[in-house]
All heavy atoms as a GROMACS GRO file, in nm:
protein
  607
    1MET      N    1   2.611   4.646  -0.026
    1MET     CA    2   2.726   4.552  -0.050
    1MET      C    3   2.748   4.458   0.068
    1MET      O    4   2.783   4.343   0.052
    1MET     CB    5   2.849   4.632  -0.094
    1MET     CG    6   2.951   4.535  -0.134
    1MET     SD    7   2.926   4.453  -0.282
    1MET     CE    8   3.092   4.412  -0.330
    2GLU      N    9   2.745   4.512   0.189
    2GLU     CA   10   2.768   4.434   0.315
    2GLU      C   11   2.676   4.318   0.326
    2GLU      O   12   2.714   4.206   0.370
    2GLU     CB   13   2.760   4.519   0.436
    2GLU     CG   14   2.795   4.449   0.564
    2GLU     CD   15   2.934   4.377   0.573
    2GLU    OE1   16   3.018   4.428   0.509
    2GLU    OE2   17   2.936   4.270   0.631
    3ASN      N   18   2.548   4.340   0.284
    3ASN     CA   19   2.442   4.222   0.287
    3ASN      C   20   2.495   4.111   0.205
    3ASN      O   21   2.479   3.999   0.236
    3ASN     CB   22   2.309   4.277   0.259
    3ASN     CG   23   2.250   4.354   0.368
    3ASN    OD1   24   2.291   4.352   0.491
    3ASN    ND2   25   2.157   4.440   0.335
    4ASN      N   26   2.543   4.144   0.086
    4ASN     CA   27   2.586   4.040  -0.011
    4ASN      C   28   2.716   3.968   0.041
    4ASN      O   29   2.712   3.847   0.031
    4ASN     CB   30   2.621   4.104  -0.147
    4ASN     CG   31   2.505   4.144  -0.222
    4ASN    OD1   32   2.384   4.091  -0.196
    4ASN    ND2   33   2.520   4.232  -0.321
    5ASN      N   34   2.797   4.043   0.111
    5ASN     CA   35   2.916   3.980   0.173
    5ASN      C   36   2.874   3.882   0.288
    5ASN      O   37   2.932   3.779   0.302
    5ASN     CB   38   3.012   4.077   0.218
    5ASN     CG   39   3.092   4.141   0.108
    5ASN    OD1   40   3.104   4.087   0.000
    5ASN    ND2   41   3.167   4.236   0.142
    6SER      N   42   2.767   3.924   0.364
    6SER     CA   43   2.720   3.843   0.474
    6SER      C   44   2.660   3.720   0.431
    6SER      O   45   2.686   3.609   0.488
    6SER     CB   46   2.624   3.927   0.567
    6SER     OG   47   2.681   4.032   0.632
    7LEU      N   48   2.586   3.733   0.323
    7LEU     CA   49   2.523   3.608   0.270
    7LEU      C   50   2.629   3.525   0.210
    7LEU      O   51   2.623   3.400   0.236
    7LEU     CB   52   2.419   3.650   0.154
    7LEU     CG   53   2.349   3.532   0.085
    7LEU    CD1   54   2.271   3.458   0.192
    7LEU    CD2   55   2.252   3.589  -0.022
    8ALA      N   56   2.732   3.567   0.147
    8ALA     CA   57   2.840   3.488   0.087
    8ALA      C   58   2.911   3.426   0.197
    8ALA      O   59   2.947   3.300   0.185
    8ALA     CB   60   2.924   3.575  -0.003
    9ARG      N   61   2.942   3.493   0.303
    9ARG     CA   62   3.014   3.438   0.423
    9ARG      C   63   2.935   3.322   0.488
    9ARG      O   64   2.983   3.221   0.523
    9ARG     CB   65   3.051   3.536   0.523
    9ARG     CG   66   3.172   3.636   0.482
    9ARG     CD   67   3.217   3.708   0.611
    9ARG     NE   68   3.116   3.788   0.661
    9ARG     CZ   69   3.101   3.930   0.636
    9ARG    NH1   70   3.170   3.979   0.540
    9ARG    NH2   71   3.011   3.992   0.697
   10PHE      N   72   2.796   3.338   0.493
   10PHE     CA   73   2.713   3.238   0.551
   10PHE      C   74   2.723   3.128   0.471
   10PHE      O   75   2.742   3.007   0.528
   10PHE     CB   76   2.578   3.301   0.558
   10PHE     CG   77   2.472   3.186   0.591
   10PHE    CD1   78   2.456   3.142   0.713
   10PHE    CD2   79   2.395   3.124   0.479
   10PHE    CE1   80   2.363   3.035   0.728
   10PHE    CE2   81   2.307   3.022   0.502
   10PHE     CZ   82   2.290   2.976   0.635
   11LEU      N   83   2.698   3.137   0.328
   11LEU     CA   84   2.696   3.014   0.252
   11LEU      C   85   2.833   2.941   0.247
   11LEU      O   86   2.832   2.812   0.257
   11LEU     CB   87   2.664   3.058   0.096
   11LEU     CG   88   2.520   3.104   0.088
   11LEU    CD1   89   2.490   3.172  -0.057
   11LEU    CD2   90   2.414   3.003   0.123
   12LEU      N   91   2.943   3.013   0.248
   12LEU     CA   92   3.074   2.948   0.240
   12LEU      C   93   3.093   2.879   0.372
   12LEU      O   94   3.148   2.757   0.368
   12LEU     CB   95   3.185   3.054   0.223
   12LEU     CG   96   3.206   3.111   0.076
   12LEU    CD1   97   3.299   3.222   0.072
   12LEU    CD2   98   3.262   2.986  -0.010
   13THR      N   99   3.061   2.938   0.484
   13THR     CA  100   3.088   2.871   0.616
   13THR      C  101   2.988   2.755   0.633
   13THR      O  102   3.030   2.645   0.674
   13THR     CB  103   3.065   2.970   0.731
   13THR    OG1  104   3.149   3.095   0.709
   13THR    CG2  105   3.097   2.909   0.859
   14PHE      N  106   2.872   2.776   0.596
   14PHE     CA  107   2.770   2.649   0.611
   14PHE      C  108   2.811   2.536   0.521
   14PHE      O  109   2.803   2.429   0.567
   14PHE     CB  110   2.633   2.711   0.583
   14PHE     CG  111   2.532   2.606   0.609
   14PHE    CD1  112   2.473   2.593   0.739
   14PHE    CD2  113   2.467   2.534   0.508
   14PHE    CE1  114   2.380   2.492   0.770
   14PHE    CE2  115   2.369   2.446   0.534
   14PHE     CZ  116   2.326   2.424   0.661
   15PHE      N  117   2.836   2.567   0.399
   15PHE     CA  118   2.858   2.456   0.307
   15PHE      C  119   2.991   2.406   0.301
   15PHE      O  120   3.029   2.281   0.270
   15PHE     CB  121   2.802   2.485   0.165
   15PHE     CG  122   2.649   2.490   0.157
   15PHE    CD1  123   2.588   2.618   0.149
   15PHE    CD2  124   2.571   2.384   0.176
   15PHE    CE1  125   2.445   2.627   0.144
   15PHE    CE2  126   2.432   2.399   0.178
   15PHE     CZ  127   2.370   2.515   0.155
   16LEU      N  128   3.092   2.493   0.319
   16LEU     CA  129   3.231   2.446   0.308
   16LEU      C  130   3.309   2.452   0.443
   16LEU      O  131   3.426   2.403   0.441
   16LEU     CB  132   3.297   2.533   0.199
   16LEU     CG  133   3.236   2.543   0.058
   16LEU    CD1  134   3.307   2.629  -0.031
   16LEU    CD2  135   3.248   2.399   0.001
   17GLY      N  136   3.257   2.511   0.541
   17GLY     CA  137   3.324   2.517   0.672
   17GLY      C  138   3.458   2.570   0.669
   17GLY      O  139   3.493   2.685   0.638
   18PHE      N  140   3.561   2.478   0.696
   18PHE     CA  141   3.697   2.509   0.705
   18PHE      C  142   3.752   2.580   0.570
   18PHE      O  143   3.813   2.679   0.575
   18PHE     CB  144   3.782   2.386   0.738
   18PHE     CG  145   3.923   2.398   0.740
   18PHE    CD1  146   3.992   2.479   0.833
   18PHE    CD2  147   4.008   2.339   0.650
   18PHE    CE1  148   4.124   2.489   0.844
   18PHE    CE2  149   4.137   2.350   0.660
   18PHE     CZ  150   4.195   2.424   0.747
   19ILE      N  151   3.715   2.517   0.454
   19ILE     CA  152   3.764   2.569   0.334
   19ILE      C  153   3.703   2.704   0.302
   19ILE      O  154   3.776   2.795   0.263
   19ILE     CB  155   3.724   2.466   0.210
   19ILE    CG1  156   3.809   2.333   0.241
   19ILE    CG2  157   3.755   2.525   0.080
   19ILE    CD1  158   3.760   2.223   0.150
   20GLY      N  159   3.579   2.721   0.341
   20GLY     CA  160   3.513   2.850   0.317
   20GLY      C  161   3.578   2.959   0.409
   20GLY      O  162   3.584   3.070   0.369
   21SER      N  163   3.627   2.918   0.532
   21SER     CA  164   3.693   3.018   0.613
   21SER      C  165   3.822   3.056   0.552
   21SER      O  166   3.860   3.178   0.562
   21SER     CB  167   3.714   2.956   0.747
   21SER     OG  168   3.787   3.038   0.835
   22ILE      N  169   3.899   2.968   0.486
   22ILE     CA  170   4.022   3.004   0.420
   22ILE      C  171   3.981   3.107   0.303
   22ILE      O  172   4.052   3.213   0.279
   22ILE     CB  173   4.093   2.881   0.370
   22ILE    CG1  174   4.143   2.796   0.477
   22ILE    CG2  175   4.212   2.914   0.274
   22ILE    CD1  176   4.189   2.664   0.445
   23VAL      N  177   3.877   3.073   0.227
   23VAL     CA  178   3.842   3.153   0.121
   23VAL      C  179   3.804   3.302   0.163
   23VAL      O  180   3.850   3.395   0.109
   23VAL     CB  181   3.722   3.094   0.038
   23VAL    CG1  182   3.663   3.190  -0.068
   23VAL    CG2  183   3.768   2.969  -0.026
   24ILE      N  184   3.740   3.302   0.274
   24ILE     CA  185   3.690   3.434   0.334
   24ILE      C  186   3.821   3.507   0.369
   24ILE      O  187   3.819   3.634   0.341
   24ILE     CB  188   3.604   3.420   0.461
   24ILE    CG1  189   3.460   3.363   0.410
   24ILE    CG2  190   3.579   3.546   0.538
   24ILE    CD1  191   3.369   3.317   0.529
   25ASN      N  192   3.913   3.443   0.431
   25ASN     CA  193   4.030   3.528   0.479
   25ASN      C  194   4.107   3.582   0.357
   25ASN      O  195   4.189   3.679   0.379
   25ASN     CB  196   4.121   3.430   0.552
   25ASN     CG  197   4.100   3.444   0.708
   25ASN    OD1  198   4.048   3.541   0.750
   25ASN    ND2  199   4.141   3.344   0.772
   26HIS      N  200   4.108   3.525   0.247
   26HIS     CA  201   4.193   3.558   0.134
   26HIS      C  202   4.110   3.627   0.019
   26HIS      O  203   4.170   3.628  -0.102
   26HIS     CB  204   4.277   3.440   0.093
   26HIS     CG  205   4.359   3.387   0.187
   26HIS    ND1  206   4.470   3.463   0.240
   26HIS    CD2  207   4.357   3.275   0.263
   26HIS    CE1  208   4.530   3.388   0.338
   26HIS    NE2  209   4.458   3.279   0.351
   27THR      N  210   3.998   3.678   0.051
   27THR     CA  211   3.919   3.756  -0.058
   27THR      C  212   3.864   3.875   0.003
   27THR      O  213   3.885   3.910   0.111
   27THR     CB  214   3.804   3.664  -0.108
   27THR    OG1  215   3.710   3.639  -0.008
   27THR    CG2  216   3.855   3.533  -0.169
   28SER      N  217   3.784   3.944  -0.077
   28SER     CA  218   3.720   4.071  -0.038
   28SER      C  219   3.602   4.050   0.062
   28SER      O  220   3.549   4.132   0.112
   28SER     CB  221   3.668   4.149  -0.152
   28SER     OG  222   3.575   4.065  -0.219
   29LEU      N  223   3.574   3.912   0.088
   29LEU     CA  224   3.469   3.877   0.185
   29LEU      C  225   3.516   3.895   0.333
   29LEU      O  226   3.432   3.891   0.428
   29LEU     CB  227   3.429   3.735   0.157
   29LEU     CG  228   3.363   3.707   0.026
   29LEU    CD1  229   3.336   3.554   0.011
   29LEU    CD2  230   3.226   3.781   0.018
   30LYS      N  231   3.651   3.915   0.349
   30LYS     CA  232   3.709   3.920   0.480
   30LYS      C  233   3.665   4.063   0.532
   30LYS      O  234   3.684   4.159   0.475
   30LYS     CB  235   3.854   3.919   0.472
   30LYS     CG  236   3.926   3.947   0.610
   30LYS     CD  237   4.070   3.925   0.600
   30LYS     CE  238   4.150   4.018   0.690
   30LYS     NZ  239   4.289   4.011   0.671
   31PRO      N  240   3.592   4.068   0.647
   31PRO     CA  241   3.540   4.195   0.706
   31PRO      C  242   3.666   4.278   0.736
   31PRO      O  243   3.770   4.218   0.796
   31PRO     CB  244   3.468   4.164   0.829
   31PRO     CG  245   3.437   4.015   0.805
   31PRO     CD  246   3.539   3.956   0.732
   32GLU      N  247   3.665   4.414   0.714
   32GLU     CA  248   3.787   4.492   0.727
   32GLU      C  249   3.813   4.495   0.882
   32GLU      O  250   3.732   4.516   0.963
   32GLU     CB  251   3.744   4.638   0.687
   32GLU     CG  252   3.865   4.735   0.685
   32GLU     CD  253   3.824   4.871   0.615
   32GLU    OE1  254   3.740   4.867   0.529
   32GLU    OE2  255   3.889   4.961   0.664
   33GLY      N  256   3.944   4.471   0.911
   33GLY     CA  257   3.990   4.477   1.045
   33GLY      C  258   3.981   4.345   1.114
   33GLY      O  259   4.009   4.335   1.232
   34TYR      N  260   3.930   4.243   1.050
   34TYR     CA  261   3.906   4.115   1.120
   34TYR      C  262   3.967   3.999   1.043
   34TYR      O  263   3.983   4.003   0.920
   34TYR     CB  264   3.750   4.085   1.126
   34TYR     CG  265   3.681   4.156   1.234
   34TYR    CD1  266   3.637   4.283   1.214
   34TYR    CD2  267   3.669   4.097   1.364
   34TYR    CE1  268   3.572   4.354   1.321
   34TYR    CE2  269   3.591   4.165   1.459
   34TYR     CZ  270   3.553   4.289   1.437
   34TYR     OH  271   3.495   4.359   1.541
   35THR      N  272   3.996   3.894   1.108
   35THR     CA  273   4.055   3.770   1.056
   35THR      C  274   3.956   3.663   1.093
   35THR      O  275   3.925   3.648   1.209
   35THR     CB  276   4.197   3.739   1.103
   35THR    OG1  277   4.285   3.851   1.070
   35THR    CG2  278   4.249   3.620   1.047
   36SER      N  279   3.929   3.575   1.005
   36SER     CA  280   3.845   3.458   1.038
   36SER      C  281   3.933   3.363   1.115
   36SER      O  282   4.048   3.342   1.089
   36SER     CB  283   3.793   3.394   0.911
   36SER     OG  284   3.711   3.285   0.937
   37ARG      N  285   3.867   3.285   1.217
   37ARG     CA  286   3.936   3.196   1.301
   37ARG      C  287   3.927   3.052   1.222
   37ARG      O  288   3.852   2.970   1.258
   37ARG     CB  289   3.881   3.188   1.430
   37ARG     CG  290   3.903   3.313   1.513
   37ARG     CD  291   3.850   3.299   1.645
   37ARG     NE  292   3.887   3.425   1.726
   37ARG     CZ  293   3.849   3.443   1.844
   37ARG    NH1  294   3.767   3.356   1.907
   37ARG    NH2  295   3.881   3.555   1.903
   38THR      N  296   4.020   3.043   1.121
   38THR     CA  297   4.013   2.933   1.030
   38THR      C  298   4.010   2.801   1.098
   38THR      O  299   3.926   2.711   1.070
   38THR     CB  300   4.122   2.939   0.926
   38THR    OG1  301   4.116   3.067   0.864
   38THR    CG2  302   4.119   2.834   0.821
   39LEU      N  303   4.107   2.776   1.186
   39LEU     CA  304   4.126   2.642   1.254
   39LEU      C  305   4.003   2.620   1.353
   39LEU      O  306   3.970   2.505   1.379
   39LEU     CB  307   4.253   2.640   1.325
   39LEU     CG  308   4.367   2.629   1.223
   39LEU    CD1  309   4.507   2.628   1.308
   39LEU    CD2  310   4.368   2.509   1.145
   40ALA      N  311   3.949   2.735   1.409
   40ALA     CA  312   3.835   2.715   1.498
   40ALA      C  313   3.722   2.644   1.425
   40ALA      O  314   3.658   2.570   1.480
   40ALA     CB  315   3.790   2.840   1.551
   41TYR      N  316   3.691   2.698   1.297
   41TYR     CA  317   3.581   2.636   1.223
   41TYR      C  318   3.605   2.486   1.197
   41TYR      O  319   3.518   2.405   1.218
   41TYR     CB  320   3.578   2.695   1.077
   41TYR     CG  321   3.513   2.828   1.078
   41TYR    CD1  322   3.591   2.951   1.044
   41TYR    CD2  323   3.367   2.842   1.115
   41TYR    CE1  324   3.517   3.068   1.047
   41TYR    CE2  325   3.316   2.969   1.108
   41TYR     CZ  326   3.391   3.083   1.070
   41TYR     OH  327   3.331   3.195   1.065
   42LEU      N  328   3.726   2.443   1.174
   42LEU     CA  329   3.751   2.304   1.156
   42LEU      C  330   3.741   2.216   1.294
   42LEU      O  331   3.658   2.132   1.296
   42LEU     CB  332   3.902   2.282   1.104
   42LEU     CG  333   3.937   2.138   1.084
   42LEU    CD1  334   3.865   2.060   0.984
   42LEU    CD2  335   4.095   2.128   1.053
   43PHE      N  336   3.810   2.258   1.395
   43PHE     CA  337   3.821   2.180   1.511
   43PHE      C  338   3.683   2.177   1.594
   43PHE      O  339   3.640   2.086   1.633
   43PHE     CB  340   3.934   2.225   1.602
   43PHE     CG  341   4.063   2.196   1.539
   43PHE    CD1  342   4.160   2.292   1.519
   43PHE    CD2  343   4.103   2.065   1.506
   43PHE    CE1  344   4.280   2.266   1.463
   43PHE    CE2  345   4.222   2.036   1.446
   43PHE     CZ  346   4.314   2.137   1.426
   44LEU      N  347   3.629   2.309   1.604
   44LEU     CA  348   3.498   2.313   1.680
   44LEU      C  349   3.392   2.253   1.602
   44LEU      O  350   3.302   2.189   1.671
   44LEU     CB  351   3.460   2.457   1.715
   44LEU     CG  352   3.560   2.526   1.816
   44LEU    CD1  353   3.525   2.670   1.848
   44LEU    CD2  354   3.560   2.453   1.947
   45SER      N  355   3.376   2.253   1.474
   45SER     CA  356   3.285   2.188   1.406
   45SER      C  357   3.295   2.038   1.415
   45SER      O  358   3.195   1.964   1.427
   45SER     CB  359   3.288   2.218   1.247
   45SER     OG  360   3.249   2.356   1.233
   46MET      N  361   3.419   1.981   1.418
   46MET     CA  362   3.438   1.837   1.433
   46MET      C  363   3.393   1.796   1.580
   46MET      O  364   3.330   1.699   1.600
   46MET     CB  365   3.589   1.800   1.415
   46MET     CG  366   3.625   1.809   1.266
   46MET     SD  367   3.787   1.762   1.223
   46MET     CE  368   3.876   1.727   1.372
   47ILE      N  369   3.437   1.877   1.677
   47ILE     CA  370   3.404   1.842   1.816
   47ILE      C  371   3.254   1.849   1.852
   47ILE      O  372   3.198   1.763   1.917
   47ILE     CB  373   3.481   1.939   1.915
   47ILE    CG1  374   3.638   1.896   1.902
   47ILE    CG2  375   3.433   1.924   2.057
   47ILE    CD1  376   3.718   2.013   1.976
   48THR      N  377   3.184   1.941   1.788
   48THR     CA  378   3.044   1.965   1.817
   48THR      C  379   2.952   1.904   1.702
   48THR      O  380   2.836   1.932   1.701
   48THR     CB  381   3.009   2.112   1.826
   48THR    OG1  382   3.037   2.182   1.703
   48THR    CG2  383   3.092   2.176   1.927
   49LEU      N  384   3.016   1.814   1.631
   49LEU     CA  385   2.936   1.751   1.523
   49LEU      C  386   2.864   1.842   1.426
   49LEU      O  387   2.762   1.830   1.383
   49LEU     CB  388   2.845   1.645   1.584
   49LEU     CG  389   2.900   1.548   1.681
   49LEU    CD1  390   2.796   1.460   1.742
   49LEU    CD2  391   2.998   1.461   1.611
   50GLY      N  392   2.936   1.958   1.397
   50GLY     CA  393   2.880   2.055   1.305
   50GLY      C  394   2.795   2.158   1.360
   50GLY      O  395   2.761   2.258   1.278
   51ILE      N  396   2.776   2.152   1.496
   51ILE     CA  397   2.671   2.259   1.541
   51ILE      C  398   2.749   2.398   1.540
   51ILE      O  399   2.694   2.489   1.522
   51ILE     CB  400   2.639   2.221   1.691
   51ILE    CG1  401   2.543   2.099   1.679
   51ILE    CG2  402   2.570   2.338   1.764
   51ILE    CD1  403   2.514   2.040   1.819
   52TYR      N  404   2.882   2.397   1.579
   52TYR     CA  405   2.954   2.529   1.580
   52TYR      C  406   2.958   2.578   1.439
   52TYR      O  407   2.933   2.709   1.416
   52TYR     CB  408   3.099   2.504   1.631
   52TYR     CG  409   3.176   2.639   1.608
   52TYR    CD1  410   3.162   2.739   1.708
   52TYR    CD2  411   3.258   2.662   1.505
   52TYR    CE1  412   3.232   2.860   1.693
   52TYR    CE2  413   3.321   2.787   1.494
   52TYR     CZ  414   3.313   2.882   1.589
   52TYR     OH  415   3.381   3.001   1.568
   53GLY      N  416   2.972   2.505   1.344
   53GLY     CA  417   2.972   2.556   1.199
   53GLY      C  418   2.841   2.613   1.160
   53GLY      O  419   2.834   2.713   1.092
   54LEU      N  420   2.729   2.553   1.201
   54LEU     CA  421   2.603   2.614   1.186
   54LEU      C  422   2.578   2.738   1.256
   54LEU      O  423   2.525   2.846   1.201
   54LEU     CB  424   2.493   2.514   1.228
   54LEU     CG  425   2.339   2.553   1.221
   54LEU    CD1  426   2.316   2.588   1.081
   54LEU    CD2  427   2.257   2.457   1.282
   55VAL      N  428   2.618   2.751   1.374
   55VAL     CA  429   2.614   2.879   1.456
   55VAL      C  430   2.700   2.986   1.403
   55VAL      O  431   2.651   3.105   1.380
   55VAL     CB  432   2.655   2.855   1.603
   55VAL    CG1  433   2.669   2.976   1.686
   55VAL    CG2  434   2.554   2.764   1.676
   56ALA      N  435   2.818   2.949   1.356
   56ALA     CA  436   2.911   3.046   1.296
   56ALA      C  437   2.851   3.105   1.164
   56ALA      O  438   2.868   3.219   1.130
   56ALA     CB  439   3.048   2.991   1.272
   57SER      N  440   2.795   3.006   1.087
   57SER     CA  441   2.734   3.042   0.958
   57SER      C  442   2.622   3.157   0.980
   57SER      O  443   2.620   3.245   0.909
   57SER     CB  444   2.675   2.925   0.889
   57SER     OG  445   2.774   2.831   0.863
   58ILE      N  446   2.537   3.124   1.086
   58ILE     CA  447   2.431   3.215   1.106
   58ILE      C  448   2.489   3.354   1.150
   58ILE      O  449   2.434   3.453   1.113
   58ILE     CB  450   2.324   3.153   1.210
   58ILE    CG1  451   2.255   3.032   1.146
   58ILE    CG2  452   2.231   3.256   1.264
   58ILE    CD1  453   2.182   2.945   1.243
   59CYS      N  454   2.590   3.346   1.237
   59CYS     CA  455   2.647   3.466   1.292
   59CYS      C  456   2.712   3.542   1.177
   59CYS      O  457   2.717   3.674   1.192
   59CYS     CB  458   2.749   3.438   1.397
   59CYS     SG  459   2.661   3.379   1.550
   60ASN      N  460   2.755   3.487   1.067
   60ASN     CA  461   2.812   3.559   0.961
   60ASN      C  462   2.699   3.650   0.895
   60ASN      O  463   2.736   3.754   0.831
   60ASN     CB  464   2.869   3.458   0.854
   60ASN     CG  465   3.010   3.435   0.878
   60ASN    OD1  466   3.079   3.515   0.936
   60ASN    ND2  467   3.051   3.314   0.842
   61LEU      N  468   2.580   3.602   0.908
   61LEU     CA  469   2.464   3.694   0.846
   61LEU      C  470   2.452   3.817   0.936
   61LEU      O  471   2.411   3.921   0.881
   61LEU     CB  472   2.336   3.623   0.844
   61LEU     CG  473   2.320   3.510   0.749
   61LEU    CD1  474   2.183   3.434   0.771
   61LEU    CD2  475   2.321   3.577   0.605
   62PHE      N  476   2.491   3.806   1.056
   62PHE     CA  477   2.469   3.924   1.145
   62PHE      C  478   2.592   3.985   1.194
   62PHE      O  479   2.607   4.054   1.302
   62PHE     CB  480   2.382   3.890   1.268
   62PHE     CG  481   2.255   3.815   1.235
   62PHE    CD1  482   2.238   3.683   1.234
   62PHE    CD2  483   2.154   3.908   1.192
   62PHE    CE1  484   2.118   3.631   1.202
   62PHE    CE2  485   2.031   3.849   1.155
   62PHE     CZ  486   2.011   3.711   1.157
   63PHE      N  487   2.705   3.957   1.120
   63PHE     CA  488   2.833   4.016   1.153
   63PHE      C  489   2.832   4.171   1.167
   63PHE      O  490   2.783   4.242   1.073
   63PHE     CB  491   2.946   3.982   1.047
   63PHE     CG  492   3.081   4.033   1.073
   63PHE    CD1  493   3.163   3.959   1.155
   63PHE    CD2  494   3.117   4.151   1.026
   63PHE    CE1  495   3.292   4.014   1.186
   63PHE    CE2  496   3.241   4.201   1.063
   63PHE     CZ  497   3.329   4.129   1.146
   64ASP      N  498   2.888   4.223   1.278
   64ASP     CA  499   2.879   4.366   1.292
   64ASP      C  500   3.030   4.403   1.324
   64ASP      O  501   3.066   4.385   1.440
   64ASP     CB  502   2.783   4.406   1.403
   64ASP     CG  503   2.775   4.555   1.428
   64ASP    OD1  504   2.846   4.630   1.358
   64ASP    OD2  505   2.698   4.597   1.524
   65PRO      N  506   3.091   4.489   1.240
   65PRO     CA  507   3.231   4.525   1.275
   65PRO      C  508   3.245   4.624   1.392
   65PRO      O  509   3.358   4.642   1.437
   65PRO     CB  510   3.271   4.598   1.143
   65PRO     CG  511   3.149   4.626   1.070
   65PRO     CD  512   3.045   4.521   1.115
   66ASN      N  513   3.133   4.676   1.437
   66ASN     CA  514   3.139   4.771   1.544
   66ASN      C  515   3.133   4.696   1.676
   66ASN      O  516   3.160   4.758   1.788
   66ASN     CB  517   3.024   4.871   1.534
   66ASN     CG  518   3.027   4.958   1.422
   66ASN    OD1  519   3.136   4.995   1.381
   66ASN    ND2  520   2.924   4.986   1.345
   67LYS      N  521   3.094   4.576   1.680
   67LYS     CA  522   3.092   4.493   1.803
   67LYS      C  523   3.228   4.459   1.849
   67LYS      O  524   3.320   4.441   1.772
   67LYS     CB  525   3.003   4.373   1.788
   67LYS     CG  526   2.855   4.397   1.770
   67LYS     CD  527   2.780   4.278   1.727
   67LYS     CE  528   2.756   4.172   1.834
   67LYS     NZ  529   2.682   4.060   1.788
   68GLU      N  530   3.246   4.445   1.973
   68GLU     CA  531   3.369   4.405   2.040
   68GLU      C  532   3.412   4.263   1.998
   68GLU      O  533   3.520   4.228   1.970
   68GLU     CB  534   3.362   4.417   2.187
   68GLU     CG  535   3.503   4.389   2.250
   68GLU     CD  536   3.609   4.488   2.205
   68GLU    OE1  537   3.584   4.606   2.175
   68GLU    OE2  538   3.729   4.440   2.205
   69ARG      N  539   3.310   4.168   1.984
   69ARG     CA  540   3.333   4.030   1.950
   69ARG      C  541   3.231   3.985   1.844
   69ARG      O  542   3.120   4.024   1.852
   69ARG     CB  543   3.320   3.939   2.073
   69ARG     CG  544   3.428   3.964   2.185
   69ARG     CD  545   3.407   3.872   2.284
   69ARG     NE  546   3.515   3.880   2.377
   69ARG     CZ  547   3.521   3.823   2.497
   69ARG    NH1  548   3.431   3.748   2.542
   69ARG    NH2  549   3.638   3.835   2.576
   70ASN      N  550   3.276   3.906   1.766
   70ASN     CA  551   3.189   3.830   1.660
   70ASN      C  552   3.227   3.690   1.658
   70ASN      O  553   3.356   3.652   1.656
   70ASN     CB  554   3.208   3.894   1.529
   70ASN     CG  555   3.139   4.038   1.508
   70ASN    OD1  556   3.013   4.043   1.497
   70ASN    ND2  557   3.216   4.139   1.515
   71ILE      N  558   3.135   3.590   1.665
   71ILE     CA  559   3.166   3.452   1.668
   71ILE      C  560   3.248   3.420   1.538
   71ILE      O  561   3.204   3.451   1.430
   71ILE     CB  562   3.041   3.374   1.673
   71ILE    CG1  563   2.978   3.379   1.818
   71ILE    CG2  564   3.066   3.220   1.644
   71ILE    CD1  565   2.857   3.311   1.842
   72GLY      N  566   3.355   3.344   1.553
   72GLY     CA  567   3.430   3.298   1.434
   72GLY      C  568   3.537   3.400   1.386
   72GLY      O  569   3.613   3.370   1.299
   73TYR      N  570   3.547   3.518   1.451
   73TYR     CA  571   3.639   3.625   1.402
   73TYR      C  572   3.720   3.689   1.521
   73TYR      O  573   3.670   3.687   1.632
   73TYR     CB  574   3.562   3.731   1.339
   73TYR     CG  575   3.513   3.700   1.204
   73TYR    CD1  576   3.377   3.640   1.194
   73TYR    CD2  577   3.585   3.714   1.088
   73TYR    CE1  578   3.326   3.600   1.075
   73TYR    CE2  579   3.524   3.675   0.966
   73TYR     CZ  580   3.401   3.615   0.955
   73TYR     OH  581   3.355   3.582   0.841
   74LYS      N  582   3.831   3.739   1.485
   74LYS     CA  583   3.903   3.818   1.581
   74LYS      C  584   3.958   3.931   1.518
   74LYS      O  585   3.978   3.944   1.399
   74LYS     CB  586   4.027   3.734   1.645
   74LYS     CG  587   4.127   3.694   1.538
   74LYS     CD  588   4.248   3.618   1.594
   74LYS     CE  589   4.330   3.579   1.481
   74LYS     NZ  590   4.470   3.580   1.521
   75LYS      N  591   3.978   4.047   1.603
   75LYS     CA  592   4.019   4.172   1.540
   75LYS      C  593   4.172   4.154   1.511
   75LYS      O  594   4.241   4.091   1.578
   75LYS     CB  595   4.006   4.285   1.640
   75LYS     CG  596   3.853   4.319   1.650
   75LYS     CD  597   3.849   4.459   1.714
   75LYS     CE  598   3.699   4.501   1.714
   75LYS     NZ  599   3.676   4.633   1.773
   76ASP      N  600   4.214   4.219   1.401
   76ASP     CA  601   4.358   4.212   1.351
   76ASP      C  602   4.437   4.280   1.441
   76ASP      O  603   4.405   4.370   1.517
   76ASP     CB  604   4.368   4.270   1.213
   76ASP     CG  605   4.316   4.183   1.102
   76ASP    OD1  606   4.304   4.065   1.122
   76ASP    OD2  607   4.288   4.239   0.999
   0.00000   0.00000   0.00000
């Protein structure tokens, strides 16, 4: 099931960016114990011309709740 959530988070972040981050935060796609950094997706993607959004999307595929840090997320 986690692989499906990772793929869904990747697709939402890649194609919808800021809106996808909001969707992730308010659905079962939100990783347990974490909150998506919604505004970071918007501002950093604008500043880096979409490069941060691409990096965060790829990192959603490899999200590991056991790691101390995950790009685009903070622990609750």
